[in-house]
N, C-alpha and C positions, 0 to 999 in steps of 0.2 A: 620711677614715677608711679604714681598710684591715683586712683580716682576714676570714677565711671564718667565723668563729664567735667568740662572746665570749672565749674562752680565748686566741685568737690575735689579737685586735683591737688596733689601734693608731690614735692620732689624731694628726695634725701641726698645728701652729699656726704660720702666717707673722707675721712682723714687721709686716706691713702690716696684718693683722687686729687685732693687738695695739695698734697706733697709732690704729685707727679707733674700736674699740668700748669701752664702758664695761665695768666688771667684770661687771654683772648681764647685759648683753647677751652678752658672752663666754661666761658660764656658760650661757645659752640655746643658743648655737651649739655648744658642746661637748656639751651634752645631746642636741642634733640629731644630731651626729656619732656619739655614743654609741648613739643610736637606731638608726642604719644597722647598727652591729655587731650590736646586741640583735636586730635583725629579719633578720640574716643578708643583707643587701642585696647585699654583695659577692659572696658565693657565688651568689645568684640572679642577679645582673647577669652574671657570668662565664658561668653556664649559658646565659643568653638571648643573649649575645654569641656564644657557641660555636654555638648552634643557627642564629642569623642567618648567621653564617660558612658553616655546612654548607649552609644553603639557597641562599645565594649562589653556592657552588662547584657544587651540583646544577644551579641555573638555568644556569650557565655552561656546564656539560657538555651540557645539553639543547639550548642554542642551537647549540653547534658540532656536535652530532650531527644536528640538524635541516638544518643547512646543508651538512653533509658528505654526507647522503642525496640531496641535490640535488633532491628533490621538495618544493619549498617549499609548494606548494599542499595537499599531503597533511598536512605538518607545521605548517601555519599555527596550529593551535590549540596545538601543544606550544611553538611560539615565542612566542606571546602568554603562555602560562603562565610560560615561561622569562624573559620580560622583567618580568613582573609580581611573581614570587616575591621578588626582593630588595627591592622596594618595600614589599610586604606585611610582610616580616620586619622591615624598618627601622620601620614604624609600630608593629609589636608591641614591638620594643625601646623605642621612645620613650614608648609608653604605660606599659610596665613602669617605665621609669625615672621618670616623672612620678608614678606611683602610689607609688613606694617614696619619693620626696621628700616627699609628703604624709603617709605613714606616718612617716617620722622626724620631721617638723614635730610630729606628734601625740604621738609617743614622748617626744621631747625636752621639749615643753611641759608634759606631764604629769610627767616626771621632775624638772624644776626648779621646777615649780608657778608658773611665770611665763610664760604664753604672751606677754604684751606685750613682755618683754624680748627674746624670739626675735623677734617681730614688728618691733620697733624696730631690732634688729641686722640683720635682712633689708632693711628699708628703707634703713639707712645704707650697707650693703654694695651693694645695688642702685643707690643714688645714686652712689657711689664709681665703680662699674663704667660707669656712663653718662658720667660726668664724665670718666673716663680715655679713651673712645671707642675701646678696643681692638677690633681685627678679627683673626680667625684668619688667620695668614700661610700655612697649609697646611691640607688636611683632617686630616692627622694631629694638628695642634694643636687643631683643632676637636673632635676625638673625646676630647680629654682634659676637655672642659667638664663632663662628668659628676662629676669629681672635686672640683668647688668647690660650696659651698653655695648660691650663686647663679650663673646663667648669666654666665661671666666676659667675655663680649664684648657690645659694644653691639650689640643685636639690632635688626634691621629687621623688618618685617611678614613677610615671606617666611622669614627665618631664624627667627622665633619659632615658625613652623609645625613646624620640624624641631629645635626646642630640646629638649635632655634635662631641662629644668626647666620645671614649670608656671608660668603666668603669676604675677609677684609680687604683683599686686594680689590675686588669688585666695588665695594663701597667706597673706598678711596678713589678709585678711577671714575666713578661717577661723580664724586664731589669735585674732583679736579676739572671734569668736563663742565660741570656747573660753574664753577670759577671762571673758567674761559668764556662761557656764554655771558657771564655778568661782567665781563671786561676786567677781571682781576688778575 
């Protein structure tokens, strides 16, 4: 999904997802993606990334300034803050991204009135990713992971910590609970 608001939103579908999913599952995935547009997630994510980048640039400037001053003892607090700022910005961005995924799951499940179809689609897509065993070839490739409905790489424990997507088991459990609440 892309577009800063519902008026400018678009959703792309790959041949791979068409080959993997049943029509009701695809409907759930499309509803999820439309949920991103409805919730203005692309706009929110763009702002979050811009702020994280600005924090990173400020931190870099602070580090260089502290070292240029030559009095590392006096600036040790500034150096520590400058080192921690990008890490904190990344955690905030990842938390925001994960929250937006849960919101899109919720919006999509309500829109299509079939949370179990979305849960089934997520399970199939997650299994397909694990079976493919893909690894990001570069950090630039890894940064595109938020553009997929499931984390597109075979995640290991450490990389899960920095995943843009919440744990699949949790997403599916939430959708199953939602189905119970809807009487499905």
